[in-house]
ROSETI-678342 format. One record per residue (C-alpha): residue in three letters; x, y, z. Coordinates in Angstrom, 2 decimals. Each point is the difference from the previous one (the first is absolute). Last residue first. Layout:
N
+------+---------+---------+---------+
| rodo |      px |      py |      pz |
+------+---------+---------+---------+
|  ALA |       X |       Y |       Z |
...
+------+---------+---------+---------+
This chain:
83
+------+---------+---------+---------+
| rodo |      px |      py |      pz |
+------+---------+---------+---------+
|  ASN |  -30.16 |   60.84 | -184.15 |
|  GLU |    2.16 |   -2.81 |    1.37 |
|  TYR |   -0.92 |   -3.48 |   -1.23 |
|  LYS |   -0.75 |   -3.14 |    2.04 |
|  GLU |   -0.58 |   -3.23 |   -1.92 |
|  GLY |   -3.02 |   -2.24 |    0.70 |
|  ASN |   -1.30 |    0.38 |   -3.57 |
|  GLU |    0.00 |    3.74 |    0.38 |
|  TYR |    0.37 |    1.71 |    3.36 |
|  HIS |    0.20 |    3.66 |    0.86 |
|  TYR |    2.47 |    1.96 |    2.06 |
|  ASP |    0.09 |    3.58 |    1.18 |
|  SER |   -2.25 |   -1.08 |    2.86 |
|  VAL |   -2.78 |    2.37 |    0.90 |
|  ASN |    1.02 |    2.10 |    2.93 |
|  ARG |   -2.91 |    2.39 |   -0.56 |
|  LYS |    2.57 |    2.70 |   -0.58 |
|  LYS |    1.26 |   -1.92 |   -3.06 |
|  TYR |   -3.40 |    0.05 |   -1.72 |
|  THR |   -0.48 |    3.68 |    0.79 |
|  LYS |    3.42 |    0.85 |   -1.44 |
|  ILE |   -0.71 |   -2.09 |   -3.12 |
|  LEU |   -3.42 |    1.62 |   -0.44 |
|  CYS |    1.49 |    3.47 |    0.31 |
|  ASN |    2.63 |   -0.89 |   -2.63 |
|  LEU |   -2.79 |   -1.28 |   -2.26 |
|  TYR |   -1.94 |    3.25 |    0.49 |
|  TRP |    3.05 |    2.03 |   -1.05 |
|  GLN |    0.66 |   -2.34 |   -2.94 |
|  ALA |   -3.58 |    0.41 |   -1.22 |
|  LYS |    0.44 |    3.78 |    0.21 |
|  LYS |    3.29 |   -0.29 |   -1.90 |
|  LEU |   -1.72 |   -2.07 |   -2.69 |
|  ASP |   -2.75 |    2.63 |   -0.19 |
|  GLU |    2.58 |    2.76 |   -0.58 |
|  VAL |    1.80 |   -2.20 |   -2.54 |
|  GLY |   -3.00 |    0.02 |   -2.33 |
|  ASN |   -2.76 |    2.39 |    1.07 |
|  LYS |   -3.18 |   -1.24 |   -1.71 |
|  ASP |   -0.30 |   -2.79 |   -2.53 |
|  LYS |    3.16 |   -2.06 |    0.62 |
|  TYR |   -0.07 |    0.68 |    3.76 |
|  ARG |   -3.61 |   -1.13 |    0.49 |
|  SER |    0.20 |   -3.58 |    1.27 |
|  ILE |    3.15 |    0.54 |    2.04 |
|  TYR |   -1.52 |    2.99 |    1.78 |
|  LYS |   -3.21 |   -1.77 |    0.94 |
|  ILE |    1.67 |   -3.30 |    0.97 |
|  ILE |    2.40 |    1.79 |    2.37 |
|  ASN |   -2.90 |    2.09 |    1.33 |
|  GLY |   -2.01 |   -3.12 |    0.78 |
|  GLU |    2.92 |   -1.64 |    1.81 |
|  LEU |    0.49 |    3.04 |    2.24 |
|  TYR |   -3.72 |    0.35 |    0.78 |
|  ASN |   -0.61 |   -3.71 |    0.65 |
|  PHE |   -0.69 |   -2.54 |   -2.73 |
|  ASN |   -3.08 |   -2.25 |    0.28 |
|  GLN |    0.85 |   -1.76 |   -3.28 |
|  ASP |   -3.50 |    0.58 |   -1.39 |
|  LEU |    0.06 |    3.62 |    1.22 |
|  ILE |    3.27 |    0.80 |   -1.76 |
|  PHE |   -1.10 |   -1.87 |   -3.15 |
|  ASP |   -3.34 |    1.82 |   -0.12 |
|  ILE |    1.75 |    3.33 |    0.56 |
|  VAL |    2.36 |   -0.68 |   -2.93 |
|  GLU |   -2.83 |   -0.77 |   -2.39 |
|  ILE |   -0.02 |   -3.49 |   -1.47 |
|  ASN |    0.27 |   -1.23 |   -3.58 |
|  GLY |    2.58 |    2.49 |   -1.21 |
|  LYS |    0.03 |    3.75 |    0.46 |
|  GLN |   -2.48 |    1.74 |    2.29 |
|  TYR |    2.35 |    1.81 |    2.38 |
|  HIS |    1.74 |    1.93 |   -2.82 |
|  ASN |   -3.44 |    0.91 |   -1.34 |
|  PRO |   -0.90 |    2.29 |    2.89 |
|  ASN |   -2.25 |   -0.97 |    2.94 |
|  ILE |   -0.65 |    3.14 |    2.06 |
|  ASN |    1.32 |    2.60 |   -2.45 |
|  ASP |   -2.20 |   -1.28 |   -2.83 |
|  LYS |    0.54 |    2.31 |   -2.99 |
|  ILE |   -3.20 |    0.63 |   -1.97 |
|  LYS |   -0.02 |   -1.33 |   -3.56 |
|  MET |   -1.04 |    2.49 |   -2.67 |
+------+---------+---------+---------+
């Protein structure tokens, strides 16, 4: 009988890289890490509930980003685009 791993369950170990390894490699902050976590597991765990959690963290990240007075514009090939 296989023992259930509540610390590092299978839905975080899919693919070629574990979710935590990707989050750490990319140096994501708390909000970004939770977005990645919930997006990566929604198909195998809680479905729409996890997508809503990811959305909640994404909305927090957007608010935080805007509060820091970061421009709502980005540049590609010398052209200015509104986010």
